[in-house]
PDB file of N, CA, C and O in Angstrom, chain B, residues numbered from 101:
ATOM      1  N   MET B 101       0.845  -1.192   0.000  1.00  0.00           N
ATOM      2  CA  MET B 101       0.000   0.000   0.000  1.00  0.00           C
ATOM      3  C   MET B 101       0.889   1.254   0.000  1.00  0.00           C
ATOM      4  O   MET B 101       1.872   1.329   0.737  1.00  0.00           O
ATOM      5  N   ILE B 102       0.539   2.198  -0.807  1.00  0.00           N
ATOM      6  CA  ILE B 102       1.275   3.459  -0.869  1.00  0.00           C
ATOM      7  C   ILE B 102       0.671   4.436   0.130  1.00  0.00           C
ATOM      8  O   ILE B 102      -0.538   4.669   0.133  1.00  0.00           O
ATOM      9  N   GLU B 103       1.517   5.002   0.974  1.00  0.00           N
ATOM     10  CA  GLU B 103       1.079   6.013   1.933  1.00  0.00           C
ATOM     11  C   GLU B 103       1.358   7.382   1.325  1.00  0.00           C
ATOM     12  O   GLU B 103       2.476   7.645   0.884  1.00  0.00           O
ATOM     13  N   GLU B 104       0.367   8.244   1.296  1.00  0.00           N
ATOM     14  CA  GLU B 104       0.527   9.596   0.747  1.00  0.00           C
ATOM     15  C   GLU B 104       0.268  10.630   1.817  1.00  0.00           C
ATOM     16  O   GLU B 104      -0.536  10.430   2.727  1.00  0.00           O
ATOM     17  N   ARG B 105       0.972  11.749   1.686  1.00  0.00           N
ATOM     18  CA  ARG B 105       0.755  12.906   2.565  1.00  0.00           C
ATOM     19  C   ARG B 105       0.813  14.163   1.715  1.00  0.00           C
ATOM     20  O   ARG B 105       1.608  14.243   0.778  1.00  0.00           O
ATOM     21  N   ASN B 106      -0.010  15.130   2.030  1.00  0.00           N
ATOM     22  CA  ASN B 106       0.053  16.431   1.366  1.00  0.00           C
ATOM     23  C   ASN B 106       1.037  17.304   2.134  1.00  0.00           C
ATOM     24  O   ASN B 106       0.952  17.434   3.355  1.00  0.00           O
ATOM     25  N   MET B 107       1.978  17.903   1.392  1.00  0.00           N
ATOM     26  CA  MET B 107       3.007  18.726   2.026  1.00  0.00           C
ATOM     27  C   MET B 107       3.212  19.991   1.224  1.00  0.00           C
ATOM     28  O   MET B 107       2.768  20.097   0.080  1.00  0.00           O
ATOM     29  N   ARG B 108       3.890  20.951   1.834  1.00  0.00           N
ATOM     30  CA  ARG B 108       4.230  22.198   1.148  1.00  0.00           C
ATOM     31  C   ARG B 108       5.734  22.286   0.993  1.00  0.00           C
ATOM     32  O   ARG B 108       6.481  21.854   1.870  1.00  0.00           O
ATOM     33  N   LEU B 109       6.177  22.843  -0.118  1.00  0.00           N
ATOM     34  CA  LEU B 109       7.602  23.071  -0.333  1.00  0.00           C
ATOM     35  C   LEU B 109       8.097  24.169   0.596  1.00  0.00           C
ATOM     36  O   LEU B 109       7.372  25.117   0.898  1.00  0.00           O
ATOM     37  N   ILE B 110       9.326  24.031   1.041  1.00  0.00           N
ATOM     38  CA  ILE B 110      10.003  25.075   1.802  1.00  0.00           C
ATOM     39  C   ILE B 110      10.825  25.853   0.780  1.00  0.00           C
ATOM     40  O   ILE B 110      11.691  25.273   0.124  1.00  0.00           O
ATOM     41  N   ILE B 111      10.578  27.136   0.631  1.00  0.00           N
ATOM     42  CA  ILE B 111      11.267  27.955  -0.366  1.00  0.00           C
ATOM     43  C   ILE B 111      12.025  29.062   0.368  1.00  0.00           C
ATOM     44  O   ILE B 111      11.445  29.847   1.119  1.00  0.00           O
ATOM     45  N   VAL B 112      13.352  29.101   0.127  1.00  0.00           N
ATOM     46  CA  VAL B 112      14.195  30.102   0.772  1.00  0.00           C
ATOM     47  C   VAL B 112      15.136  30.715  -0.254  1.00  0.00           C
ATOM     48  O   VAL B 112      15.425  30.113  -1.288  1.00  0.00           O
ATOM     49  N   LYS B 113      15.608  31.914   0.044  1.00  0.00           N
ATOM     50  CA  LYS B 113      16.609  32.541  -0.815  1.00  0.00           C
ATOM     51  C   LYS B 113      17.899  31.755  -0.726  1.00  0.00           C
ATOM     52  O   LYS B 113      18.349  31.399   0.363  1.00  0.00           O
ATOM     53  N   ALA B 114      18.499  31.484  -1.887  1.00  0.00           N
ATOM     54  CA  ALA B 114      19.763  30.758  -1.923  1.00  0.00           C
ATOM     55  C   ALA B 114      20.878  31.663  -1.433  1.00  0.00           C
ATOM     56  O   ALA B 114      20.848  32.873  -1.655  1.00  0.00           O
ATOM     57  N   GLY B 115      21.855  31.078  -0.771  1.00  0.00           N
ATOM     58  CA  GLY B 115      22.963  31.867  -0.242  1.00  0.00           C
ATOM     59  C   GLY B 115      24.235  31.623  -1.031  1.00  0.00           C
ATOM     60  O   GLY B 115      24.202  31.082  -2.137  1.00  0.00           O
ATOM     61  N   GLY B 116      25.335  32.020  -0.462  1.00  0.00           N
ATOM     62  CA  GLY B 116      26.634  31.791  -1.087  1.00  0.00           C
ATOM     63  C   GLY B 116      26.819  32.583  -2.360  1.00  0.00           C
ATOM     64  O   GLY B 116      26.567  33.787  -2.391  1.00  0.00           O
ATOM     65  N   THR B 117      27.255  31.915  -3.406  1.00  0.00           N
ATOM     66  CA  THR B 117      27.538  32.591  -4.673  1.00  0.00           C
ATOM     67  C   THR B 117      26.371  32.527  -5.653  1.00  0.00           C
ATOM     68  O   THR B 117      26.538  32.837  -6.833  1.00  0.00           O
ATOM     69  N   ALA B 118      25.193  32.128  -5.179  1.00  0.00           N
ATOM     70  CA  ALA B 118      24.012  32.055  -6.045  1.00  0.00           C
ATOM     71  C   ALA B 118      23.603  33.457  -6.485  1.00  0.00           C
ATOM     72  O   ALA B 118      23.943  34.448  -5.840  1.00  0.00           O
ATOM     73  N   GLY B 119      22.883  33.522  -7.570  1.00  0.00           N
ATOM     74  CA  GLY B 119      22.416  34.808  -8.090  1.00  0.00           C
ATOM     75  C   GLY B 119      21.509  35.532  -7.111  1.00  0.00           C
ATOM     76  O   GLY B 119      20.987  34.944  -6.163  1.00  0.00           O
ATOM     77  N   LYS B 120      21.336  36.813  -7.363  1.00  0.00           N
ATOM     78  CA  LYS B 120      20.587  37.687  -6.451  1.00  0.00           C
ATOM     79  C   LYS B 120      19.165  37.188  -6.168  1.00  0.00           C
ATOM     80  O   LYS B 120      18.708  37.251  -5.027  1.00  0.00           O
ATOM     81  N   ASN B 121      18.470  36.699  -7.181  1.00  0.00           N
ATOM     82  CA  ASN B 121      17.077  36.267  -7.010  1.00  0.00           C
ATOM     83  C   ASN B 121      16.923  34.754  -6.973  1.00  0.00           C
ATOM     84  O   ASN B 121      15.819  34.245  -7.169  1.00  0.00           O
ATOM     85  N   SER B 122      18.018  34.016  -6.723  1.00  0.00           N
ATOM     86  CA  SER B 122      17.966  32.556  -6.700  1.00  0.00           C
ATOM     87  C   SER B 122      17.211  32.047  -5.478  1.00  0.00           C
ATOM     88  O   SER B 122      17.296  32.614  -4.389  1.00  0.00           O
ATOM     89  N   LEU B 123      16.474  30.966  -5.688  1.00  0.00           N
ATOM     90  CA  LEU B 123      15.728  30.332  -4.617  1.00  0.00           C
ATOM     91  C   LEU B 123      16.157  28.871  -4.486  1.00  0.00           C
ATOM     92  O   LEU B 123      16.623  28.262  -5.449  1.00  0.00           O
ATOM     93  N   THR B 124      15.994  28.327  -3.296  1.00  0.00           N
ATOM     94  CA  THR B 124      16.246  26.915  -3.036  1.00  0.00           C
ATOM     95  C   THR B 124      14.936  26.298  -2.572  1.00  0.00           C
ATOM     96  O   THR B 124      14.211  26.890  -1.773  1.00  0.00           O
ATOM     97  N   TYR B 125      14.635  25.101  -3.078  1.00  0.00           N
ATOM     98  CA  TYR B 125      13.398  24.407  -2.743  1.00  0.00           C
ATOM     99  C   TYR B 125      13.725  23.148  -1.951  1.00  0.00           C
ATOM    100  O   TYR B 125      14.618  22.388  -2.327  1.00  0.00           O
ATOM    101  N   LYS B 126      13.001  22.927  -0.853  1.00  0.00           N
ATOM    102  CA  LYS B 126      13.230  21.775   0.007  1.00  0.00           C
ATOM    103  C   LYS B 126      11.886  21.203   0.428  1.00  0.00           C
ATOM    104  O   LYS B 126      10.854  21.869   0.343  1.00  0.00           O
ATOM    105  N   ILE B 127      11.917  19.959   0.882  1.00  0.00           N
ATOM    106  CA  ILE B 127      10.725  19.349   1.455  1.00  0.00           C
ATOM    107  C   ILE B 127      11.172  18.448   2.606  1.00  0.00           C
ATOM    108  O   ILE B 127      12.188  17.761   2.498  1.00  0.00           O
ATOM    109  N   SER B 128      10.438  18.448   3.678  1.00  0.00           N
ATOM    110  CA  SER B 128      10.761  17.595   4.827  1.00  0.00           C
ATOM    111  C   SER B 128      10.102  16.239   4.648  1.00  0.00           C
ATOM    112  O   SER B 128       8.929  16.151   4.288  1.00  0.00           O
ATOM    113  N   LEU B 129      10.861  15.189   4.900  1.00  0.00           N
ATOM    114  CA  LEU B 129      10.341  13.834   4.793  1.00  0.00           C
ATOM    115  C   LEU B 129       9.950  13.323   6.171  1.00  0.00           C
ATOM    116  O   LEU B 129      10.638  13.610   7.151  1.00  0.00           O
ATOM    117  N   PRO B 130       8.869  12.578   6.261  1.00  0.00           N
ATOM    118  CA  PRO B 130       8.485  12.013   7.558  1.00  0.00           C
ATOM    119  C   PRO B 130       9.572  11.058   8.071  1.00  0.00           C
ATOM    120  O   PRO B 130      10.102  10.251   7.308  1.00  0.00           O
ATOM    121  N   SER B 131       9.896  11.153   9.349  1.00  0.00           N
ATOM    122  CA  SER B 131      10.920  10.308   9.964  1.00  0.00           C
ATOM    123  C   SER B 131      10.630   8.831   9.750  1.00  0.00           C
ATOM    124  O   SER B 131      11.543   8.048   9.487  1.00  0.00           O
ATOM    125  N   LYS B 132       9.386   8.453   9.859  1.00  0.00           N
ATOM    126  CA  LYS B 132       8.983   7.054   9.695  1.00  0.00           C
ATOM    127  C   LYS B 132       9.423   6.530   8.326  1.00  0.00           C
ATOM    128  O   LYS B 132       9.964   5.428   8.227  1.00  0.00           O
ATOM    129  N   TRP B 133       9.195   7.313   7.275  1.00  0.00           N
ATOM    130  CA  TRP B 133       9.556   6.878   5.919  1.00  0.00           C
ATOM    131  C   TRP B 133      11.067   6.736   5.788  1.00  0.00           C
ATOM    132  O   TRP B 133      11.560   5.753   5.235  1.00  0.00           O
ATOM    133  N   VAL B 134      11.797   7.720   6.298  1.00  0.00           N
ATOM    134  CA  VAL B 134      13.260   7.724   6.187  1.00  0.00           C
ATOM    135  C   VAL B 134      13.848   6.518   6.922  1.00  0.00           C
ATOM    136  O   VAL B 134      14.758   5.864   6.412  1.00  0.00           O
ATOM    137  N   LYS B 135      13.341   6.228   8.100  1.00  0.00           N
ATOM    138  CA  LYS B 135      13.827   5.076   8.861  1.00  0.00           C
ATOM    139  C   LYS B 135      13.495   3.773   8.141  1.00  0.00           C
ATOM    140  O   LYS B 135      14.326   2.867   8.097  1.00  0.00           O
ATOM    141  N   GLU B 136      12.290   3.666   7.576  1.00  0.00           N
ATOM    142  CA  GLU B 136      11.895   2.458   6.848  1.00  0.00           C
ATOM    143  C   GLU B 136      12.759   2.234   5.608  1.00  0.00           C
ATOM    144  O   GLU B 136      12.954   1.095   5.184  1.00  0.00           O
ATOM    145  N   MET B 137      13.275   3.315   5.029  1.00  0.00           N
ATOM    146  CA  MET B 137      14.148   3.194   3.857  1.00  0.00           C
ATOM    147  C   MET B 137      15.561   2.772   4.252  1.00  0.00           C
ATOM    148  O   MET B 137      16.363   2.422   3.386  1.00  0.00           O
ATOM    149  N   GLY B 138      15.877   2.800   5.549  1.00  0.00           N
ATOM    150  CA  GLY B 138      17.171   2.350   6.028  1.00  0.00           C
ATOM    151  C   GLY B 138      18.210   3.439   6.211  1.00  0.00           C
ATOM    152  O   GLY B 138      19.388   3.136   6.399  1.00  0.00           O
ATOM    153  N   PHE B 139      17.804   4.697   6.161  1.00  0.00           N
ATOM    154  CA  PHE B 139      18.746   5.791   6.382  1.00  0.00           C
ATOM    155  C   PHE B 139      19.049   5.918   7.874  1.00  0.00           C
ATOM    156  O   PHE B 139      18.218   5.574   8.714  1.00  0.00           O
ATOM    157  N   SER B 140      20.241   6.414   8.197  1.00  0.00           N
ATOM    158  CA  SER B 140      20.641   6.660   9.578  1.00  0.00           C
ATOM    159  C   SER B 140      21.600   7.842   9.581  1.00  0.00           C
ATOM    160  O   SER B 140      21.971   8.346   8.521  1.00  0.00           O
ATOM    161  N   LEU B 141      22.001   8.282  10.762  1.00  0.00           N
ATOM    162  CA  LEU B 141      22.959   9.383  10.855  1.00  0.00           C
ATOM    163  C   LEU B 141      24.285   9.008  10.212  1.00  0.00           C
ATOM    164  O   LEU B 141      24.967   9.865   9.650  1.00  0.00           O
ATOM    165  N   GLU B 142      24.656   7.736  10.288  1.00  0.00           N
ATOM    166  CA  GLU B 142      25.928   7.277   9.729  1.00  0.00           C
ATOM    167  C   GLU B 142      25.823   6.955   8.237  1.00  0.00           C
ATOM    168  O   GLU B 142      26.828   7.003   7.528  1.00  0.00           O
ATOM    169  N   ASP B 143      24.640   6.633   7.757  1.00  0.00           N
ATOM    170  CA  ASP B 143      24.446   6.206   6.366  1.00  0.00           C
ATOM    171  C   ASP B 143      23.269   6.976   5.773  1.00  0.00           C
ATOM    172  O   ASP B 143      22.131   6.510   5.813  1.00  0.00           O
ATOM    173  N   ARG B 144      23.550   8.152   5.224  1.00  0.00           N
ATOM    174  CA  ARG B 144      22.462   9.003   4.732  1.00  0.00           C
ATOM    175  C   ARG B 144      22.627   9.422   3.277  1.00  0.00           C
ATOM    176  O   ARG B 144      22.033  10.412   2.850  1.00  0.00           O
ATOM    177  N   ASN B 145      23.425   8.683   2.511  1.00  0.00           N
ATOM    178  CA  ASN B 145      23.600   8.993   1.093  1.00  0.00           C
ATOM    179  C   ASN B 145      22.403   8.486   0.288  1.00  0.00           C
ATOM    180  O   ASN B 145      21.946   7.358   0.471  1.00  0.00           O
ATOM    181  N   ALA B 146      21.911   9.337  -0.600  1.00  0.00           N
ATOM    182  CA  ALA B 146      20.724   9.007  -1.378  1.00  0.00           C
ATOM    183  C   ALA B 146      20.983   9.200  -2.868  1.00  0.00           C
ATOM    184  O   ALA B 146      21.874   9.948  -3.270  1.00  0.00           O
ATOM    185  N   VAL B 147      20.187   8.511  -3.672  1.00  0.00           N
ATOM    186  CA  VAL B 147      20.166   8.708  -5.118  1.00  0.00           C
ATOM    187  C   VAL B 147      18.799   9.299  -5.431  1.00  0.00           C
ATOM    188  O   VAL B 147      17.773   8.724  -5.069  1.00  0.00           O
ATOM    189  N   ILE B 148      18.784  10.444  -6.102  1.00  0.00           N
ATOM    190  CA  ILE B 148      17.532  11.113  -6.428  1.00  0.00           C
ATOM    191  C   ILE B 148      17.413  11.201  -7.943  1.00  0.00           C
ATOM    192  O   ILE B 148      18.358  11.602  -8.623  1.00  0.00           O
ATOM    193  N   ALA B 149      16.242  10.822  -8.477  1.00  0.00           N
ATOM    194  CA  ALA B 149      16.018  10.838  -9.920  1.00  0.00           C
ATOM    195  C   ALA B 149      14.758  11.645 -10.225  1.00  0.00           C
ATOM    196  O   ALA B 149      13.816  11.670  -9.433  1.00  0.00           O
ATOM    197  N   PHE B 150      14.757  12.302 -11.382  1.00  0.00           N
ATOM    198  CA  PHE B 150      13.610  13.094 -11.837  1.00  0.00           C
ATOM    199  C   PHE B 150      13.333  12.740 -13.295  1.00  0.00           C
ATOM    200  O   PHE B 150      14.223  12.859 -14.137  1.00  0.00           O
ATOM    201  N   ASP B 151      12.112  12.305 -13.603  1.00  0.00           N
ATOM    202  CA  ASP B 151      11.775  11.889 -14.962  1.00  0.00           C
ATOM    203  C   ASP B 151      10.906  12.900 -15.708  1.00  0.00           C
ATOM    204  O   ASP B 151      10.323  12.573 -16.743  1.00  0.00           O
ATOM    205  N   GLY B 152      10.818  14.101 -15.199  1.00  0.00           N
ATOM    206  CA  GLY B 152       9.982  15.126 -15.819  1.00  0.00           C
ATOM    207  C   GLY B 152       8.643  15.293 -15.122  1.00  0.00           C
ATOM    208  O   GLY B 152       7.983  16.321 -15.272  1.00  0.00           O
ATOM    209  N   GLU B 153       8.243  14.290 -14.363  1.00  0.00           N
ATOM    210  CA  GLU B 153       6.988  14.342 -13.632  1.00  0.00           C
ATOM    211  C   GLU B 153       7.129  13.977 -12.164  1.00  0.00           C
ATOM    212  O   GLU B 153       6.484  14.572 -11.301  1.00  0.00           O
ATOM    213  N   GLN B 154       7.986  12.983 -11.884  1.00  0.00           N
ATOM    214  CA  GLN B 154       8.100  12.475 -10.527  1.00  0.00           C
ATOM    215  C   GLN B 154       9.551  12.494 -10.051  1.00  0.00           C
ATOM    216  O   GLN B 154      10.491  12.339 -10.832  1.00  0.00           O
ATOM    217  N   ILE B 155       9.695  12.687  -8.755  1.00  0.00           N
ATOM    218  CA  ILE B 155      10.998  12.610  -8.111  1.00  0.00           C
ATOM    219  C   ILE B 155      11.025  11.308  -7.321  1.00  0.00           C
ATOM    220  O   ILE B 155      10.101  11.011  -6.565  1.00  0.00           O
ATOM    221  N   THR B 156      12.095  10.532  -7.503  1.00  0.00           N
ATOM    222  CA  THR B 156      12.265   9.278  -6.786  1.00  0.00           C
ATOM    223  C   THR B 156      13.492   9.393  -5.889  1.00  0.00           C
ATOM    224  O   THR B 156      14.547   9.852  -6.325  1.00  0.00           O
ATOM    225  N   ILE B 157      13.350   8.978  -4.644  1.00  0.00           N
ATOM    226  CA  ILE B 157      14.462   8.998  -3.689  1.00  0.00           C
ATOM    227  C   ILE B 157      14.737   7.568  -3.275  1.00  0.00           C
ATOM    228  O   ILE B 157      13.833   6.856  -2.839  1.00  0.00           O
ATOM    229  N   LYS B 158      15.998   7.142  -3.412  1.00  0.00           N
ATOM    230  CA  LYS B 158      16.402   5.799  -3.001  1.00  0.00           C
ATOM    231  C   LYS B 158      17.658   5.895  -2.152  1.00  0.00           C
ATOM    232  O   LYS B 158      18.458   6.818  -2.307  1.00  0.00           O
ATOM    233  N   LYS B 159      17.820   4.947  -1.265  1.00  0.00           N
ATOM    234  CA  LYS B 159      19.040   4.851  -0.476  1.00  0.00           C
ATOM    235  C   LYS B 159      20.153   4.402  -1.409  1.00  0.00           C
ATOM    236  O   LYS B 159      19.967   3.480  -2.203  1.00  0.00           O
ATOM    237  N   GLN B 160      21.306   5.048  -1.318  1.00  0.00           N
ATOM    238  CA  GLN B 160      22.422   4.667  -2.161  1.00  0.00           C
ATOM    239  C   GLN B 160      22.947   3.318  -1.695  1.00  0.00           C
ATOM    240  O   GLN B 160      23.176   3.113  -0.503  1.00  0.00           O
ATOM    241  N   SER B 161      23.135   2.400  -2.631  1.00  0.00           N
ATOM    242  CA  SER B 161      23.546   1.050  -2.260  1.00  0.00           C
ATOM    243  C   SER B 161      25.015   0.953  -1.895  1.00  0.00           C
ATOM    244  O   SER B 161      25.395   0.106  -1.086  1.00  0.00           O
ATOM    245  N   ASN B 162      25.852   1.811  -2.479  1.00  0.00           N
ATOM    246  CA  ASN B 162      27.294   1.752  -2.214  1.00  0.00           C
ATOM    247  C   ASN B 162      27.798   3.146  -1.897  1.00  0.00           C
ATOM    248  O   ASN B 162      27.949   3.951  -2.817  1.00  0.00           O
ATOM    249  N   PRO B 163      28.068   3.475  -0.626  1.00  0.00           N
ATOM    250  CA  PRO B 163      28.523   4.812  -0.255  1.00  0.00           C
ATOM    251  C   PRO B 163      29.822   5.230  -0.957  1.00  0.00           C
ATOM    252  O   PRO B 163      30.097   6.425  -1.066  1.00  0.00           O
ATOM    253  N   GLU B 164      30.615   4.280  -1.430  1.00  0.00           N
ATOM    254  CA  GLU B 164      31.878   4.598  -2.117  1.00  0.00           C
ATOM    255  C   GLU B 164      31.635   5.323  -3.446  1.00  0.00           C
ATOM    256  O   GLU B 164      32.534   5.998  -3.949  1.00  0.00           O
ATOM    257  N   GLU B 165      30.421   5.192  -4.026  1.00  0.00           N
ATOM    258  CA  GLU B 165      30.101   5.806  -5.314  1.00  0.00           C
ATOM    259  C   GLU B 165      30.133   7.326  -5.251  1.00  0.00           C
ATOM    260  O   GLU B 165      30.307   7.969  -6.286  1.00  0.00           O
ATOM    261  N   ILE B 166      29.972   7.919  -4.084  1.00  0.00           N
ATOM    262  CA  ILE B 166      29.945   9.380  -3.947  1.00  0.00           C
ATOM    263  C   ILE B 166      31.322   9.978  -4.200  1.00  0.00           C
ATOM    264  O   ILE B 166      31.429  11.093  -4.708  1.00  0.00           O
ATOM    265  N   ILE B 167      32.355   9.259  -3.856  1.00  0.00           N
ATOM    266  CA  ILE B 167      33.721   9.786  -3.953  1.00  0.00           C
ATOM    267  C   ILE B 167      34.189   9.874  -5.366  1.00  0.00           C
ATOM    268  O   ILE B 167      35.318  10.298  -5.617  1.00  0.00           O
TER     269      ILE B 167
END
């Protein structure tokens, strides 16, 4: 069964060397979902994909791939 929740994007002005009117978009994930996916403080690398309509978040299978 797929669990759905309605959420709002968090939109903030981008900092650092971003352009003057740049924005950053974020969304908070429910702790329950993140824990069920196997993420932890020590292992929090993710693979995120976008197909033009949907964003998919998966736990990275091999942390060495980031390097």
